[in-house]
N, C-alpha and C positions, 0 to 999 in steps of 0.2 A: 359855550362859545365866548359869551359875555364875560364870564368870569376869567377865562383864558385871556382874552384881550385885555381887560382891566388889570390883571396881574402882571402880563406882559409889559404894559406901558409903565407901570410902577417900576418894576425891576430895571427896564431900560433907562429910565430918568435916574434912579438911584445909581446905576452902573457909570453913566455919564458923569453925574456930579462928583462922585467919589474919586474917579479916575483923573478927572481934570482939576479938580479942586481941593481934594482931600489930601491928608498928609500920608506918608507911607504906612504909619502905624495903623491908621484906620483901614487901609487897604488890606494890610496883613490881619488885622483883627476880624475883618469881614470873611476873609477867605478861611482863617482858621476855625471860626464859628462855622461855617458852611463844611469844613472837613470833619469836625466833630459830630454835627448831625449826620453827615453822610455815613461816618462809622456806625453811628447808633441805628440808622435806617438799615444798613445792609446786616448788621448783626441780628436786628429784630427779624428781618425777613428769614434769615438762616434759622434763627431760633425757634420760629413759627414752624418752619418746615419740618425740623427736628424736635418735636415737643417733648419727648423723652429725655433731651439731652440734660436740662437741669431746671429748676424753678424759675430761673431768670435767664433769659438768653445771653445776659453778660456774664453770668456767674463764672463760667470757666473759661472766659475769653478776656481776663484783664490784661493780659500782655499784649494781645492784639489793640485794644483800645488805648493802652499806653503808648505803645510804639507807634501806632497809627497816628497818634496826637502829636508825639514828638518830632516825628520826620518834617511835618510841615512847619513846626516851630524853629526847627533847626535850620530850614531853608532860609528863614528871615534872620534869625539871630546869629547863627554861625553856619554859613553856607559851606564853608570849607570842611566841616565836620560831618557833613550829609553822608559821605561815602563811607567812613568808618561806622556810623550808626546803622547804615543799610547793611553792611557785613555782619554787624552784631544782632540784628534784628531777629534772624532764625533762631539763634539761641536764647534770645530772651523770650520769644513768642512760644516756641515749642517748649521750652524749659517750663514755662508757667503751669503747663498742663499736668506736671507732676504734682502740682498742689491740689488739683481737683481732677482725678482721672475717670472717675465714675460717672456713667456706666462705661465700663472699659470696652464694651462691645462697639460703641460710636466714637471712641476716642479719636481715631485716625481721620474720620471725616470732620470732625470738629477742629483738629489740628490743621487740616488742609484748608477749610474755611478761614481760620483764623490768619494764616499766611496770605491767602488770597485777599482779605480784607486789608491787612497792612501794605501789600504792594499795589492793589487796585486803588483805595482810598488814601493812604498815608503818602506813598510815593508819587502818585500824580498830582494829588494836591501840593506836594513839595515842589515839583516842577512848575506848577502853576505859581505857587507864592514866589519861587525864585525868579521867574519870567517877570512877574508883576512888580516886584521890589528891588531887583539887582540887575536887570538886562539892559536897561537903557539909562542909567544915570538918573539925573534929576526928573526926567521926564518918563520915568518908568511906569506911572500909572497910565500913560498912553499905550504902552504894550498890551496891558490887560484890556484896554478899550478896543484896540484894533483886533486883538483875538476874539473879544465878545462881539464885536461887529460882524465878523467873518461868520462865527459859528451860530450865533442867534438869528441873523438874517437868513442864514443857510436854513435853520430850523424853519424859520417862517415860509421861506421860498417853498420848501419841501412839502409843508403842511398844505399851502394853498394849491401848488402844483397837483399834488396828489388828491386833494378833495375835488378839483373841478376838472382835471384832465387825466387822472390816473386810471389805467385800465389793467395793464399787466404787472402782477405782483414781483415785487424784488426779491423778498425771501420769506415767503409765507410761513415756513416752519418755524421762524423765529417772531416775526412780526407781520401778522396778516394784513395789516392796513398798509403797509408800505409798498410803494410802486416805483417803476421806473421812471416815470415821470416826475414823481415826487423828488427822486434822486437827482435829477436834472434841474429841477427847481431849487434844490438845495445848493447845487454848484453854482446857478446863477445868482442866487442871493448872497453867497459868500463872496463872489466876485463884486456884486454891488456894494456889500458892506467895505471891502478893501478900498475899492474905487472912491466911494464917498469919503472914507477917512483920509486918503491922499489929497482930495481935492479941498477938503475943509479944514484939515488939522495938520497935514504933514506933506508940505510940498517936497521936502526932501527924500521922500519914499520915491523909488523909481516904479516905472511901470513894470519893469523885470521884477522888481520885489512883490508888486502886487499879484502878479501870476504865480510866482514861485511860492508865495504864502497862501494865496486864497485857494487854489487848486487842491494843493494837499490837504489844507485844513478842512476843506469842504468834504473830502473823502474820509478823513480821520474822524471828523464830527459824526458823520454818518455811522462809521464803524463803531464809535462809542456808544452811539444811541442804540445800534442792533446788540452790543455786547451787553448793555444794561438791560435790554428786552430779554436776552438769553437768561441772565439771572432771574428776572421776575417770573419768566415761564416756568423755568426749573422749580423755584419755589412756590409757584401757584398763587401769585399775587398781581394785582393790576397795576398798582403804582407802588414806589419805593416808600412813600408816605403820604400825608395829608397837608403838609405845611402850606403848599402854594396852591390856592385855589385855581382849578382849571388847568393845572400842570402836573401836580402830585407832590412828590417830594423834592428834596434838594437834589437827589441823584438824578431825578427824572429831567431836571433842569440843567443840570451841569455835566451829564454824561459825555456829551460831545466835546465841550471845552476842555475836559480832563484828558481826553484823547489826543486833542490837537495841540495842548501846551507843550509836551516834550519836543514835537517837531520844532514849533516857532522858537523854542528856546535853543534847539540846535542850530537853527538858521541865525538867530542872533548872535550865538557864540562864534560861528565860523564866518558869517558874512556881515555882520554888523546891521543895526537899525537906525536909520536917520529918521526919527519920529516928530522932527519940528520944521 
């Protein structure tokens, strides 16, 4: 618990500092690095689950690694080209397996894993980077901070509500520790995060925006958490990695924010975000 709290405080302080005072290139660089680590984490989990695939879990997944890294980069440097790259991605990823098809008995599963990695990590990180660096003009760092406030405070609310009040399990097949009270705490935490952001940093954000953003992002954040748990249980691992003491890996910390980012990007595109 102590390690979890210390790591959480450091991450929160870093997020606030970078989003409010950091240049866009630094925000992009931090997210791109997180995307690369997330790619490696998921490929490693899949490689350990399928030990006969190759000597290295990356050996026959070069296409997935390259395209999964390229998509977030395009979202920053050339956002108008993301769609063509997405449409080209299956050709590059699946075609790369012709370079290393053996053992042929497992190549179908390995190809499916590679495509999943590209769309789960590459495309969702691309949405997050586009939101953080292009969706709100000069104040775009604030969009990432708002999303982080909703999702991470949602995680905190879910953790403590589940720990102290949770009785009825939410989805024991996928995540035995999650409860309905934890889910409620997650919604309240997300509402608190959006409300605090409006009151402290963005008076132009309406109360309608607060509700329209916080409630769906709370649900999507928890769906993202459960989805990553599904991966981990399938691969037989507890955490995606060990980089963040008390939290696990990058995917363990960012699973919720990745699922909520596309919705917030959709909202910003159609309704706009006044974050000043």
